[in-house]
SEFIZA-3560 file (N, C-alpha, C; in Angstrom, 3 decimals):
REM SEFIZA-3560
<numar><xx>0.812</xx><yy>-1.204</yy><zz>0.000</zz><atom>N</atom></numar>
<numar><xx>0.000</xx><yy>0.000</yy><zz>0.000</zz><atom>CA</atom></numar>
<numar><xx>0.852</xx><yy>1.263</yy><zz>0.000</zz><atom>C</atom></numar>
<numar><xx>2.050</xx><yy>1.182</yy><zz>0.540</zz><atom>N</atom></numar>
<numar><xx>2.884</xx><yy>2.374</yy><zz>0.638</zz><atom>CA</atom></numar>
<numar><xx>3.907</xx><yy>2.484</yy><zz>-0.485</zz><atom>C</atom></numar>
<numar><xx>3.834</xx><yy>1.556</yy><zz>-1.454</zz><atom>N</atom></numar>
<numar><xx>4.715</xx><yy>1.633</yy><zz>-2.616</zz><atom>CA</atom></numar>
<numar><xx>4.068</xx><yy>2.523</yy><zz>-3.678</zz><atom>C</atom></numar>
<numar><xx>4.882</xx><yy>3.286</yy><zz>-4.419</zz><atom>N</atom></numar>
<numar><xx>4.320</xx><yy>4.150</yy><zz>-5.458</zz><atom>CA</atom></numar>
<numar><xx>3.547</xx><yy>3.355</yy><zz>-6.503</zz><atom>C</atom></numar>
<numar><xx>2.463</xx><yy>3.921</yy><zz>-6.957</zz><atom>N</atom></numar>
<numar><xx>1.616</xx><yy>3.406</yy><zz>-8.031</zz><atom>CA</atom></numar>
<numar><xx>0.850</xx><yy>2.142</yy><zz>-7.659</zz><atom>C</atom></numar>
<numar><xx>0.740</xx><yy>1.836</yy><zz>-6.367</zz><atom>N</atom></numar>
<numar><xx>-0.047</xx><yy>0.690</yy><zz>-5.909</zz><atom>CA</atom></numar>
<numar><xx>-1.439</xx><yy>1.182</yy><zz>-5.536</zz><atom>C</atom></numar>
<numar><xx>-2.440</xx><yy>0.478</yy><zz>-6.007</zz><atom>N</atom></numar>
<numar><xx>-3.829</xx><yy>0.796</yy><zz>-5.662</zz><atom>CA</atom></numar>
<numar><xx>-4.409</xx><yy>-0.407</yy><zz>-4.930</zz><atom>C</atom></numar>
<numar><xx>-4.894</xx><yy>-0.225</yy><zz>-3.729</zz><atom>N</atom></numar>
<numar><xx>-5.471</xx><yy>-1.308</yy><zz>-2.958</zz><atom>CA</atom></numar>
<numar><xx>-6.822</xx><yy>-1.748</yy><zz>-3.479</zz><atom>C</atom></numar>
<numar><xx>-7.550</xx><yy>-0.833</yy><zz>-4.042</zz><atom>N</atom></numar>
<numar><xx>-8.875</xx><yy>-1.119</yy><zz>-4.575</zz><atom>CA</atom></numar>
<numar><xx>-8.739</xx><yy>-1.437</yy><zz>-6.056</zz><atom>C</atom></numar>
<numar><xx>-8.960</xx><yy>-2.695</yy><zz>-6.420</zz><atom>N</atom></numar>
<numar><xx>-8.768</xx><yy>-3.129</yy><zz>-7.800</zz><atom>CA</atom></numar>
<numar><xx>-9.728</xx><yy>-2.440</yy><zz>-8.773</zz><atom>C</atom></numar>
<numar><xx>-10.828</xx><yy>-1.869</yy><zz>-8.260</zz><atom>N</atom></numar>
<numar><xx>-11.760</xx><yy>-1.181</yy><zz>-9.154</zz><atom>CA</atom></numar>
<numar><xx>-11.255</xx><yy>0.206</yy><zz>-9.545</zz><atom>C</atom></numar>
<numar><xx>-10.220</xx><yy>0.709</yy><zz>-8.849</zz><atom>N</atom></numar>
<numar><xx>-9.651</xx><yy>2.017</yy><zz>-9.186</zz><atom>CA</atom></numar>
<numar><xx>-8.619</xx><yy>1.849</yy><zz>-10.280</zz><atom>C</atom></numar>
<numar><xx>-8.746</xx><yy>2.611</yy><zz>-11.335</zz><atom>N</atom></numar>
<numar><xx>-7.799</xx><yy>2.577</yy><zz>-12.444</zz><atom>CA</atom></numar>
<numar><xx>-7.390</xx><yy>4.003</yy><zz>-12.770</zz><atom>C</atom></numar>
<numar><xx>-6.488</xx><yy>4.138</yy><zz>-13.702</zz><atom>N</atom></numar>
<numar><xx>-6.067</xx><yy>5.473</yy><zz>-14.135</zz><atom>CA</atom></numar>
<numar><xx>-7.265</xx><yy>6.252</yy><zz>-14.666</zz><atom>C</atom></numar>
<numar><xx>-8.197</xx><yy>5.541</yy><zz>-15.308</zz><atom>N</atom></numar>
<numar><xx>-9.371</xx><yy>6.195</yy><zz>-15.879</zz><atom>CA</atom></numar>
<numar><xx>-10.346</xx><yy>6.684</yy><zz>-14.797</zz><atom>C</atom></numar>
<numar><xx>-10.411</xx><yy>5.988</yy><zz>-13.657</zz><atom>N</atom></numar>
<numar><xx>-11.353</xx><yy>6.384</yy><zz>-12.599</zz><atom>CA</atom></numar>
<numar><xx>-10.725</xx><yy>7.351</yy><zz>-11.604</zz><atom>C</atom></numar>
<numar><xx>-9.457</xx><yy>7.635</yy><zz>-11.746</zz><atom>N</atom></numar>
<numar><xx>-8.827</xx><yy>8.649</yy><zz>-10.904</zz><atom>CA</atom></numar>
<numar><xx>-7.778</xx><yy>8.093</yy><zz>-9.971</zz><atom>C</atom></numar>
<numar><xx>-6.853</xx><yy>8.934</yy><zz>-9.608</zz><atom>N</atom></numar>
<numar><xx>-5.781</xx><yy>8.565</yy><zz>-8.694</zz><atom>CA</atom></numar>
<numar><xx>-4.592</xx><yy>7.972</yy><zz>-9.418</zz><atom>C</atom></numar>
<numar><xx>-3.426</xx><yy>8.134</yy><zz>-8.790</zz><atom>N</atom></numar>
<numar><xx>-2.189</xx><yy>7.628</yy><zz>-9.375</zz><atom>CA</atom></numar>
<numar><xx>-1.482</xx><yy>6.645</yy><zz>-8.458</zz><atom>C</atom></numar>
<numar><xx>-1.980</xx><yy>6.455</yy><zz>-7.235</zz><atom>N</atom></numar>
<numar><xx>-1.317</xx><yy>5.538</yy><zz>-6.312</zz><atom>CA</atom></numar>
<numar><xx>-0.068</xx><yy>6.117</yy><zz>-5.695</zz><atom>C</atom></numar>
<numar><xx>-0.018</xx><yy>7.433</yy><zz>-5.544</zz><atom>N</atom></numar>
<numar><xx>1.167</xx><yy>8.081</yy><zz>-4.973</zz><atom>CA</atom></numar>
<numar><xx>0.947</xx><yy>8.629</yy><zz>-3.573</zz><atom>C</atom></numar>
<numar><xx>-0.292</xx><yy>8.847</yy><zz>-3.179</zz><atom>N</atom></numar>
<numar><xx>-0.572</xx><yy>9.530</yy><zz>-1.920</zz><atom>CA</atom></numar>
<numar><xx>0.056</xx><yy>8.884</yy><zz>-0.698</zz><atom>C</atom></numar>
<numar><xx>-0.148</xx><yy>7.587</yy><zz>-0.504</zz><atom>N</atom></numar>
<numar><xx>0.395</xx><yy>6.921</yy><zz>0.681</zz><atom>CA</atom></numar>
<numar><xx>1.910</xx><yy>6.792</yy><zz>0.615</zz><atom>C</atom></numar>
<numar><xx>2.466</xx><yy>6.660</yy><zz>-0.592</zz><atom>N</atom></numar>
<numar><xx>3.923</xx><yy>6.614</yy><zz>-0.734</zz><atom>CA</atom></numar>
<numar><xx>4.538</xx><yy>7.946</yy><zz>-0.295</zz><atom>C</atom></numar>
<numar><xx>3.896</xx><yy>9.047</yy><zz>-0.645</zz><atom>N</atom></numar>
<numar><xx>4.373</xx><yy>10.374</yy><zz>-0.241</zz><atom>CA</atom></numar>
<numar><xx>4.250</xx><yy>10.542</yy><zz>1.263</zz><atom>C</atom></numar>
<numar><xx>3.128</xx><yy>10.121</yy><zz>1.844</zz><atom>N</atom></numar>
<numar><xx>2.937</xx><yy>10.198</yy><zz>3.292</zz><atom>CA</atom></numar>
<numar><xx>4.047</xx><yy>9.438</yy><zz>4.012</zz><atom>C</atom></numar>
<numar><xx>4.351</xx><yy>8.226</yy><zz>3.551</zz><atom>N</atom></numar>
<numar><xx>5.392</xx><yy>7.419</yy><zz>4.201</zz><atom>CA</atom></numar>
<numar><xx>6.746</xx><yy>8.103</yy><zz>4.124</zz><atom>C</atom></numar>
<numar><xx>7.090</xx><yy>8.668</yy><zz>2.971</zz><atom>N</atom></numar>
<numar><xx>8.382</xx><yy>9.352</yy><zz>2.828</zz><atom>CA</atom></numar>
<numar><xx>8.485</xx><yy>10.548</yy><zz>3.765</zz><atom>C</atom></numar>
<numar><xx>7.424</xx><yy>11.322</yy><zz>3.877</zz><atom>N</atom></numar>
<numar><xx>7.429</xx><yy>12.489</yy><zz>4.768</zz><atom>CA</atom></numar>
<numar><xx>7.642</xx><yy>12.043</yy><zz>6.206</zz><atom>C</atom></numar>
<numar><xx>6.883</xx><yy>11.032</yy><zz>6.643</zz><atom>N</atom></numar>
<numar><xx>7.018</xx><yy>10.547</yy><zz>8.020</zz><atom>CA</atom></numar>
<numar><xx>8.422</xx><yy>10.017</yy><zz>8.286</zz><atom>C</atom></numar>
<numar><xx>8.964</xx><yy>9.217</yy><zz>7.378</zz><atom>N</atom></numar>
<numar><xx>10.297</xx><yy>8.654</yy><zz>7.593</zz><atom>CA</atom></numar>
<numar><xx>11.368</xx><yy>9.735</yy><zz>7.649</zz><atom>C</atom></numar>
<numar><xx>11.205</xx><yy>10.784</yy><zz>6.868</zz><atom>N</atom></numar>
<numar><xx>12.193</xx><yy>11.873</yy><zz>6.896</zz><atom>CA</atom></numar>
<numar><xx>12.116</xx><yy>12.694</yy><zz>8.172</zz><atom>C</atom></numar>
<numar><xx>11.037</xx><yy>12.524</yy><zz>8.907</zz><atom>N</atom></numar>
<numar><xx>10.883</xx><yy>13.184</yy><zz>10.212</zz><atom>CA</atom></numar>
<numar><xx>10.976</xx><yy>12.170</yy><zz>11.338</zz><atom>C</atom></numar>
<numar><xx>11.654</xx><yy>11.048</yy><zz>11.082</zz><atom>N</atom></numar>
<numar><xx>11.865</xx><yy>9.963</yy><zz>12.032</zz><atom>CA</atom></numar>
<numar><xx>10.548</xx><yy>9.380</yy><zz>12.555</zz><atom>C</atom></numar>
<numar><xx>9.526</xx><yy>9.390</yy><zz>11.744</zz><atom>N</atom></numar>
<numar><xx>8.233</xx><yy>8.827</yy><zz>12.099</zz><atom>CA</atom></numar>
<numar><xx>7.984</xx><yy>7.518</yy><zz>11.389</zz><atom>C</atom></numar>
<numar><xx>6.785</xx><yy>7.002</yy><zz>11.578</zz><atom>N</atom></numar>
<numar><xx>6.404</xx><yy>5.747</yy><zz>10.928</zz><atom>CA</atom></numar>
<numar><xx>4.910</xx><yy>5.755</yy><zz>10.651</zz><atom>C</atom></numar>
<numar><xx>4.497</xx><yy>4.866</yy><zz>9.756</zz><atom>N</atom></numar>
<numar><xx>3.088</xx><yy>4.718</yy><zz>9.431</zz><atom>CA</atom></numar>
<numar><xx>2.829</xx><yy>3.249</yy><zz>9.146</zz><atom>C</atom></numar>
<numar><xx>1.688</xx><yy>2.759</yy><zz>9.595</zz><atom>N</atom></numar>
<numar><xx>1.273</xx><yy>1.400</yy><zz>9.261</zz><atom>CA</atom></numar>
<numar><xx>-0.247</xx><yy>1.327</yy><zz>9.233</zz><atom>C</atom></numar>
<numar><xx>-0.745</xx><yy>0.216</yy><zz>8.681</zz><atom>N</atom></numar>
<numar><xx>-2.182</xx><yy>0.000</yy><zz>8.553</zz><atom>CA</atom></numar>
<numar><xx>-2.570</xx><yy>-1.159</yy><zz>9.456</zz><atom>C</atom></numar>
<numar><xx>-3.696</xx><yy>-0.999</yy><zz>10.134</zz><atom>N</atom></numar>
<numar><xx>-4.229</xx><yy>-2.089</yy><zz>10.952</zz><atom>CA</atom></numar>
<numar><xx>-5.744</xx><yy>-2.119</yy><zz>10.798</zz><atom>C</atom></numar>
<numar><xx>-6.352</xx><yy>-3.193</yy><zz>11.261</zz><atom>N</atom></numar>
<numar><xx>-7.813</xx><yy>-3.294</yy><zz>11.226</zz><atom>CA</atom></numar>
<numar><xx>-8.418</xx><yy>-2.276</yy><zz>12.179</zz><atom>C</atom></numar>
<numar><xx>-9.497</xx><yy>-1.658</yy><zz>11.757</zz><atom>N</atom></numar>
<numar><xx>-10.212</xx><yy>-0.713</yy><zz>12.602</zz><atom>CA</atom></numar>
<numar><xx>-11.323</xx><yy>-1.436</yy><zz>13.345</zz><atom>C</atom></numar>
<numar><xx>-11.525</xx><yy>-1.124</yy><zz>14.622</zz><atom>N</atom></numar>
<numar><xx>-12.635</xx><yy>-1.738</yy><zz>15.342</zz><atom>CA</atom></numar>
<numar><xx>-13.994</xx><yy>-1.313</yy><zz>14.784</zz><atom>C</atom></numar>
<numar><xx>-14.022</xx><yy>-0.252</yy><zz>13.990</zz><atom>N</atom></numar>
<numar><xx>-15.253</xx><yy>0.210</yy><zz>13.369</zz><atom>CA</atom></numar>
<numar><xx>-15.482</xx><yy>-0.439</yy><zz>12.010</zz><atom>C</atom></numar>
<numar><xx>-14.526</xx><yy>-1.263</yy><zz>11.569</zz><atom>N</atom></numar>
<numar><xx>-14.578</xx><yy>-1.875</yy><zz>10.250</zz><atom>CA</atom></numar>
<numar><xx>-13.649</xx><yy>-1.142</yy><zz>9.308</zz><atom>C</atom></numar>
<numar><xx>-13.134</xx><yy>-1.832</yy><zz>8.331</zz><atom>N</atom></numar>
<numar><xx>-12.216</xx><yy>-1.212</yy><zz>7.383</zz><atom>CA</atom></numar>
<numar><xx>-10.804</xx><yy>-1.142</yy><zz>7.925</zz><atom>C</atom></numar>
<numar><xx>-10.086</xx><yy>-0.112</yy><zz>7.519</zz><atom>N</atom></numar>
<numar><xx>-8.678</xx><yy>0.041</yy><zz>7.877</zz><atom>CA</atom></numar>
<numar><xx>-8.471</xx><yy>1.280</yy><zz>8.735</zz><atom>C</atom></numar>
<numar><xx>-7.421</xx><yy>1.218</yy><zz>9.543</zz><atom>N</atom></numar>
<numar><xx>-6.999</xx><yy>2.374</yy><zz>10.328</zz><atom>CA</atom></numar>
<numar><xx>-5.533</xx><yy>2.633</yy><zz>9.983</zz><atom>C</atom></numar>
<numar><xx>-5.218</xx><yy>3.864</yy><zz>9.641</zz><atom>N</atom></numar>
<numar><xx>-3.854</xx><yy>4.264</yy><zz>9.331</zz><atom>CA</atom></numar>
<numar><xx>-3.270</xx><yy>4.907</yy><zz>10.575</zz><atom>C</atom></numar>
<numar><xx>-2.181</xx><yy>4.346</yy><zz>11.082</zz><atom>N</atom></numar>
<numar><xx>-1.553</xx><yy>4.822</yy><zz>12.315</zz><atom>CA</atom></numar>
<numar><xx>-0.250</xx><yy>5.510</yy><zz>11.946</zz><atom>C</atom></numar>
<numar><xx>-0.157</xx><yy>6.811</yy><zz>12.286</zz><atom>N</atom></numar>
<numar><xx>1.043</xx><yy>7.595</yy><zz>12.018</zz><atom>CA</atom></numar>
<numar><xx>1.646</xx><yy>8.005</yy><zz>13.354</zz><atom>C</atom></numar>
<numar><xx>2.963</xx><yy>7.861</yy><zz>13.456</zz><atom>N</atom></numar>
<numar><xx>3.652</xx><yy>8.209</yy><zz>14.711</zz><atom>CA</atom></numar>
<numar><xx>4.855</xx><yy>9.098</yy><zz>14.401</zz><atom>C</atom></numar>
<numar><xx>4.992</xx><yy>10.127</yy><zz>15.197</zz><atom>N</atom></numar>
<numar><xx>6.159</xx><yy>11.004</yy><zz>15.148</zz><atom>CA</atom></numar>
<numar><xx>6.821</xx><yy>10.961</yy><zz>16.505</zz><atom>C</atom></numar>
<numar><xx>8.140</xx><yy>11.151</yy><zz>16.532</zz><atom>N</atom></numar>
<numar><xx>8.800</xx><yy>11.206</yy><zz>17.848</zz><atom>CA</atom></numar>
<numar><xx>8.402</xx><yy>12.478</yy><zz>18.601</zz><atom>C</atom></numar>
<numar><xx>8.358</xx><yy>12.368</yy><zz>19.909</zz><atom>N</atom></numar>
<numar><xx>8.014</xx><yy>13.530</yy><zz>20.741</zz><atom>CA</atom></numar>
<numar><xx>9.133</xx><yy>14.561</yy><zz>20.656</zz><atom>C</atom></numar>
<numar><xx>8.758</xx><yy>15.827</yy><zz>20.656</zz><atom>N</atom></numar>
<numar><xx>9.759</xx><yy>16.890</yy><zz>20.659</zz><atom>CA</atom></numar>
<numar><xx>10.225</xx><yy>17.134</yy><zz>22.086</zz><atom>C</atom></numar>
<numar><xx>11.454</xx><yy>17.543</yy><zz>22.208</zz><atom>N</atom></numar>
<numar><xx>11.989</xx><yy>17.843</yy><zz>23.540</zz><atom>CA</atom></numar>
<numar><xx>11.742</xx><yy>19.270</yy><zz>23.913</zz><atom>C</atom></numar>
//
């Protein structure tokens, strides 16, 4: 999901919109700020995206 040009929803194509870059960009930004991101199951159903940044001093 965090690789460039990957679409998790197989019904999404170039014709229906999106390029598969959004999550790849999010991951790069977080990593450059010593953060991380991952996906887990949401208790409400679907997916939950968890982003973490280190605490500032």
